[in-house]
C-alpha positions in Angstrom: -23.6 -20.4 -38.8 -25.5 -17.2 -38.1 -27.9 -17.9 -40.9 -28.6 -21.4 -39.0 -29.5 -19.6 -35.9 -31.4 -17.1 -37.5 -33.7 -19.0 -39.6 -34.3 -21.5 -36.8 -35.4 -18.5 -34.5 -37.5 -17.3 -37.5 -39.4 -20.6 -37.5 -39.9 -20.7 -33.5 -38.0 -24.0 -33.1 -35.5 -24.8 -30.4 -32.5 -27.0 -30.8 -34.6 -29.7 -29.4 -37.1 -29.3 -32.0 -34.5 -29.4 -34.7 -33.4 -33.0 -33.3 -36.6 -34.1 -33.8 -37.0 -32.6 -37.3 -33.8 -33.7 -38.4 -32.8 -36.6 -36.3 -29.3 -34.9 -35.3 -28.5 -35.2 -31.7 -28.9 -31.2 -29.9 -25.4 -31.4 -28.6 -24.1 -32.1 -32.4 -26.9 -29.4 -34.0 -25.7 -27.0 -31.4 -22.0 -27.2 -32.4 -22.6 -26.9 -35.7 -25.1 -23.8 -35.0 -22.0 -22.1 -33.4 -19.3 -23.3 -36.2 -17.7 -25.9 -33.9 -18.4 -28.6 -35.9 -19.2 -28.8 -39.7 -21.8 -30.6 -41.0 -22.5 -33.7 -43.5 -24.5 -33.4 -46.5 -27.1 -35.7 -45.2 -27.4 -33.3 -42.2 -27.3 -30.1 -44.2 -29.9 -31.4 -46.5 -32.3 -32.3 -43.2 -31.8 -29.1 -41.6 -32.6 -27.3 -45.2 -35.9 -29.3 -45.6 -36.5 -28.6 -41.8 -36.0 -24.9 -42.3 -37.9 -24.4 -45.5 -34.5 -23.3 -47.1 -31.9 -24.3 -49.8 -28.5 -25.8 -48.8 -27.0 -23.5 -50.8 -28.3 -20.7 -49.0 -27.1 -22.4 -45.4 -23.5 -23.0 -47.0 -23.5 -19.2 -47.9 -23.6 -19.6 -51.6 -26.9 -17.3 -52.0 -28.5 -14.9 -50.2 -31.9 -15.8 -51.0 -33.3 -18.0 -48.6 -36.3 -19.3 -50.4 -35.8 -22.9 -51.6 -35.7 -24.0 -55.0 -38.7 -25.8 -56.4 -38.8 -29.6 -56.2 -39.3 -31.8 -59.0 -42.3 -34.3 -58.5 -41.9 -37.5 -57.7 -42.5 -39.2 -61.2 -40.5 -36.8 -62.9 -37.3 -37.5 -60.4 -37.9 -41.3 -61.3 -37.5 -40.8 -65.0 -33.9 -39.5 -64.5 
């Protein structure tokens, strides 16, 4: 999970700040960051939003850290 640590450091966030932004306990976040624990879909989503990246980037499915454009809320409700 070096990408996770790199992004967090780039944003100048501490693990405690990530706890505040994501609601994930700092000790759990530390384990996720070091690869000692996997993350759930919801945790991955929260981390991606906090770090301004995509879930695909966190999962290693792309090398582009730029998040995908989000649909306006009105359009999402039509689906």
